[in-house]
C-alpha positions in Angstrom: 41.4 -58.0 37.5 40.2 -55.1 39.8 41.2 -54.9 43.5 37.7 -55.8 44.7 37.4 -58.7 47.1 36.2 -62.0 45.6 32.5 -62.5 46.2 31.5 -66.0 47.3 28.0 -67.4 47.4 27.5 -69.9 50.3 24.4 -72.1 50.0 23.2 -74.3 52.8 19.8 -74.9 54.4 21.5 -75.0 57.8 22.5 -71.5 59.0 25.2 -72.9 61.3 27.0 -74.4 58.4 27.0 -71.1 56.5 28.3 -69.3 59.6 31.2 -71.8 59.9 32.3 -71.3 56.3 32.0 -67.5 56.8 34.3 -67.8 59.8 36.9 -69.7 57.8 36.8 -67.5 54.7 36.1 -63.9 55.7 39.5 -63.5 57.4 41.0 -64.6 54.1 39.7 -61.4 52.4 36.5 -62.9 50.8 33.0 -61.3 50.9 30.2 -63.7 51.5 26.6 -63.8 50.4 24.2 -66.3 52.1 21.5 -68.4 50.6 19.5 -71.1 52.4 17.8 -72.8 49.4 18.6 -73.5 45.8 15.8 -71.2 44.6 17.2 -68.3 46.7 20.8 -69.1 45.4 19.7 -68.8 41.7 17.9 -65.5 42.4 21.0 -64.1 44.1 23.2 -65.4 41.3 21.2 -63.5 38.6 21.7 -60.2 40.3 25.3 -60.3 41.6 28.8 -60.7 40.2 29.6 -64.0 42.0 33.1 -65.4 41.8 32.6 -68.8 43.3 29.8 -70.9 44.8 30.1 -73.2 47.9 27.0 -75.4 47.6 25.6 -77.9 50.0 24.3 -81.1 48.3 21.6 -82.4 50.7 19.0 -79.6 50.8 15.2 -79.9 50.8 13.4 -79.0 47.5 16.2 -78.4 45.1 19.3 -80.3 46.0 22.9 -79.2 45.1 23.0 -81.4 42.0 19.9 -79.7 40.5 21.2 -76.2 41.5 24.5 -77.0 39.7 22.7 -78.1 36.6 20.5 -75.0 36.6 23.6 -72.8 36.9 25.4 -74.5 34.0 22.4 -74.0 31.7 23.2 -70.3 31.7 26.0 -69.6 29.2 27.2 -66.7 31.4 28.0 -69.2 34.2 29.7 -71.9 32.3 33.1 -71.2 33.9 31.9 -70.1 37.3 33.6 -72.3 39.9 31.2 -74.5 42.0 32.4 -76.5 45.0 29.9 -79.1 46.3 30.1 -79.4 50.1 28.8 -82.8 51.1 28.8 -85.7 53.6 28.3 -88.1 50.7 31.4 -90.1 50.0 30.3 -92.7 47.4 31.9 -92.6 44.1 28.5 -92.5 42.4 27.7 -89.3 44.2 30.9 -87.7 43.0 30.3 -88.8 39.5 26.8 -87.4 39.7 28.2 -84.0 40.8 30.8 -83.9 38.0 28.1 -84.8 35.5 26.0 -81.9 36.9 28.9 -79.6 36.3 30.7 -79.0 39.6 34.4 -78.2 39.7 35.4 -79.7 43.1 34.2 -81.4 46.3 34.8 -80.7 50.0 33.7 -83.3 52.5 31.9 -82.6 55.7 33.0 -81.9 58.4 34.9 -79.2 56.5 38.7 -79.0 57.0 39.7 -75.3 57.1 43.1 -75.5 55.4 41.6 -77.8 52.7 38.7 -75.3 52.2 41.0 -72.3 51.8 43.3 -74.2 49.5 40.6 -75.4 47.2 38.9 -71.9 47.1 42.1 -70.2 46.3 43.0 -72.6 43.5 39.6 -72.3 41.8 39.6 -68.5 42.2 43.0 -68.4 40.4 41.6 -70.5 37.6 38.6 -68.1 37.4 40.9 -65.1 37.4 42.8 -66.6 34.5 39.6 -67.3 32.6 38.4 -63.8 33.3 41.7 -62.3 32.0 41.4 -64.4 28.8 37.7 -63.4 28.4 38.5 -59.7 29.0 41.3 -59.9 26.5 39.0 -61.6 24.0 36.3 -59.0 24.5 38.8 -56.2 24.0 40.0 -57.9 20.8 36.5 -58.4 19.5 35.7 -54.8 20.3 38.9 -53.7 18.6 38.1 -55.9 15.6 34.6 -54.5 15.4 35.9 -50.9 15.5 38.6 -51.6 12.9 36.0 -53.4 10.7 33.7 -50.5 11.0 36.5 -48.1 10.2 37.5 -50.2 7.2 33.9 -50.4 6.0 33.6 -46.7 6.3 36.9 -46.2 4.4 35.7 -48.6 1.7 32.4 -46.8 1.5 34.1 -43.5 1.1 36.5 -44.9 -1.4 33.7 -46.4 -3.4 31.7 -43.2 -3.3 34.8 -41.3 -4.5 35.4 -43.8 -7.3 31.8 -43.5 -8.4 31.9 -39.7 -8.3 35.1 -39.7 -10.4 33.4 -42.1 -12.9 30.3 -39.8 -12.9 32.3 -36.7 -13.5 34.5 -38.3 -16.1 31.4 -39.5 -17.9 29.8 -36.1 -17.7 33.1 -34.6 -19.1 32.7 -36.9 -22.1 29.2 -35.6 -22.7 29.9 -31.9 -22.4 30.8 -31.5 -26.0 27.9 -33.5 -27.3 24.6 -33.2 -25.4 23.1 -32.2 -22.1 25.4 -33.2 -19.3 24.5 -34.8 -16.1 20.8 -35.4 -16.9 21.6 -37.7 -19.8 23.9 -39.7 -17.6 21.3 -39.8 -14.8 18.4 -40.8 -17.0 20.1 -43.5 -19.1 21.9 -45.1 -16.2 18.6 -45.3 -14.3 16.8 -46.7 -17.3 19.4 -49.4 -17.6 19.3 -50.2 -13.9 15.5 -50.5 -14.0 15.6 -52.8 -17.0 18.3 -54.9 -15.3 16.2 -55.3 -12.2 13.1 -56.2 -14.2 15.2 -58.9 -16.0 15.9 -60.5 -12.6 19.4 -59.4 -12.0 20.2 -59.2 -8.3 20.9 -55.9 -6.5 24.6 -56.2 -6.8 24.4 -56.6 -10.6 21.8 -53.9 -10.9 24.0 -51.5 -8.9 26.9 -52.4 -11.2 24.7 -51.4 -14.2 23.8 -48.2 -12.6 27.4 -47.4 -11.8 29.0 -48.4 -15.1 26.4 -47.4 -17.7 27.5 -43.8 -17.5 30.9 -44.8 -19.0 29.3 -46.0 -22.2 30.3 -42.9 -24.3 33.6 -42.1 -22.5 35.4 -42.5 -25.9 33.7 -39.4 -27.3 36.4 -37.4 -25.5 38.6 -38.5 -28.5 36.2 -37.5 -31.3 36.9 -34.1 -33.0 34.3 -31.4 -32.3 33.8 -30.8 -36.0 32.3 -34.3 -36.1 30.7 -34.5 -32.7 28.9 -31.2 -33.1 28.1 -31.3 -36.8 24.5 -30.1 -37.2 23.9 -32.4 -40.2 24.3 -36.0 -41.3 27.9 -37.3 -41.1 29.8 -38.3 -44.2 30.8 -41.9 -44.5 34.3 -41.0 -43.4 33.1 -38.9 -40.5 30.8 -41.8 -39.4 33.7 -44.2 -39.4 35.5 -41.8 -37.1 32.5 -41.4 -34.9 32.1 -45.1 -34.5 35.7 -45.3 -33.1 34.4 -43.8 -29.8 33.5 -47.3 -28.7 37.1 -48.4 -29.1 38.6 -45.2 -27.6 36.4 -45.6 -24.5 37.4 -49.3 -24.1 41.0 -48.4 -24.6 40.9 -45.8 -21.9 39.4 -48.3 -19.4 41.2 -51.5 -20.4 43.7 -53.3 -18.2 42.1 -52.5 -14.8 41.9 -55.0 -12.0 38.8 -53.3 -10.6 35.5 -55.0 -11.6 33.7 -51.7 -11.9 36.2 -50.4 -14.5 36.3 -53.7 -16.4 32.5 -53.7 -16.7 32.7 -50.1 -17.9 35.2 -51.2 -20.5 32.9 -53.9 -21.7 29.9 -51.5 -21.9 31.9 -48.8 -23.7 33.0 -51.4 -26.3 29.6 -53.2 -26.9 26.7 -50.8 -26.3 26.5 -50.1 -30.1 26.4 -53.8 -31.1 23.1 -55.0 -32.4 21.2 -58.3 -31.8 21.2 -59.1 -35.6 25.0 -58.6 -35.9 24.8 -55.3 -37.8 26.2 -53.2 -35.1 29.8 -52.0 -34.3 32.7 -52.2 -33.6 32.9 -56.0 -33.8 29.6 -57.0 -35.4 28.6 -59.2 -32.4 25.4 -61.1 -32.7 22.7 -62.2 -30.2 24.1 -63.4 -26.8 27.6 -62.8 -28.1 26.9 -59.3 -26.9 27.3 -59.1 -23.1 24.0 -58.6 -21.3 25.2 -55.3 -19.7 25.9 -54.0 -23.2 22.5 -55.1 -24.5 20.7 -53.3 -21.6 22.8 -50.2 -21.9 22.0 -50.1 -25.7 18.2 -49.7 -25.2 18.6 -47.2 -22.4 21.0 -45.0 -24.4 18.9 -45.2 -27.6 15.7 -44.3 -25.9 17.3 -41.3 -24.2 19.0 -40.2 -27.4 15.8 -40.3 -29.3 13.8 -38.3 -26.7 16.6 -35.7 -26.2 17.7 -32.7 -28.2 21.0 -33.2 -30.0 23.0 -30.8 -32.1 21.8 -32.5 -35.2 18.1 -33.1 -34.3 15.1 -32.2 -32.2 13.8 -34.6 -29.6 11.4 -37.3 -30.6 8.2 -37.8 -28.7 8.2 -40.7 -26.2 5.5 -42.4 -28.3 7.6 -42.2 -31.5 10.7 -43.5 -29.7 8.7 -46.4 -28.3 7.4 -47.3 -31.7 10.9 -47.3 -33.1 12.1 -49.6 -30.3 9.2 -52.0 -31.0 10.2 -52.0 -34.6 13.8 -52.8 -33.7 13.0 -55.7 -31.4 15.0 -58.7 -32.6 17.1 -56.6 -35.0 18.8 -53.8 -33.0 17.7 -54.9 -29.6 17.6 -58.2 -27.6 13.9 -59.2 -27.5 14.1 -60.0 -23.8 15.5 -56.6 -23.1 12.8 -54.9 -25.1 10.1 -56.9 -23.3 11.5 -55.9 -19.9 11.7 -52.3 -21.0 8.0 -52.2 -22.0 7.0 -54.0 -18.8 8.3 -51.1 -16.7 7.1 -48.1 -18.9 5.6 -46.4 -15.9 9.0 -46.4 -14.2 10.8 -45.3 -17.4 8.4 -42.4 -17.7 8.9 -41.5 -14.1 12.7 -41.5 -14.4 12.4 -39.3 -17.6 10.1 -36.8 -15.8 12.3 -36.7 -12.7 15.5 -35.9 -14.6 13.9 -34.0 -17.5 14.6 -30.4 -16.5 18.0 -28.8 -17.2 20.0 -27.0 -14.6 21.2 -23.5 -15.4 24.6 -24.8 -16.2 23.1 -27.4 -18.6 21.0 -24.7 -20.3 24.1 -22.7 -20.8 25.9 -25.7 -22.3 23.0 -26.3 -24.7 23.2 -22.7 -25.8 27.0 -23.1 -26.3 26.3 -26.3 -28.4 24.1 -24.2 -30.7 26.7 -21.5 -31.1 29.5 -24.0 -31.8 27.2 -25.8 -34.3 26.5 -22.5 -36.1 30.2 -21.6 -36.1 31.1 -25.0 -37.6 28.4 -24.7 -40.2 29.6 -21.3 -41.2 33.2 -22.4 -41.3 32.3 -25.4 -43.4 30.3 -23.2 -45.8 33.2 -20.7 -46.1 35.6 -23.4 -47.0 33.3 -24.8 -49.7 32.9 -21.4 -51.4 
């Protein structure tokens, strides 16, 4: 508590009664505010930090019982001490006062020692309640601050984790195709399809965050296969298909849902609805939904992008091929959702179409590496 004097509100319609209580209490170190009606008392209470109310019962208009009830209706005044000063001595009157919410009674004529003792006792109780409330407020503020700090820390950690995933995913693409734009496009295609299929925002964000890990296993595929500017041989194709297992192996065993989902996508994004995909030949809904969604996003972007072994297809040609593969390569429901949001798909493609200078340099490097590998292969065959 501070060192300020306790402030008492004395309410009585008779001024001489107020002056008498003032004469008893002011020498004890209390400040007094006067009110001569219930209405005036409530107005004073709303604008002052009152520590205790001494309230006459028998007043014209609003009596002490009604004033007490009005005070208790305000949650801020639930623990404010109220002493009813009354000439009423019937038990029924005391019960009525208690039911209204008063804390104590003093009978008229007022006995000075009794008055001082009761005021002191109730002010001690209020001081204890104030101390507890102050401690509770400080604890709540501390908890709020700590919670905000924890939330900020978790947000930073999540952002750092997603950035690491993004950069790791880009690293896996560096040898094979344009870098960040492929990741940005296909992950946003996948998120848009997920949202259209009715997945909630948490699940949609999960797709957006984990789809970039789909080809992480390409890190383990030799450049001579990954950059080959021609059709792969059967043996080379078997090696290429292992990128799904390599990616899953890199990500397996994590307790973090984000990484577990990435593992699942890396393993299943080349499975096909009819069971002809790889690596496990899963069929229909055996393929996790995230894998089915990532598949269409990845294939669409692959078909409409330049690769070391092909030119980009037109959007129309890619869409025709996806239609043809509905129910064989792709989940029909995923295809339907994809075509229902074609405007959004086109907008994403346009937004992330252009290459950065770094990406243009990487594409040029791809061409040079492809030419080198082609020449090297030709020299070994002669």
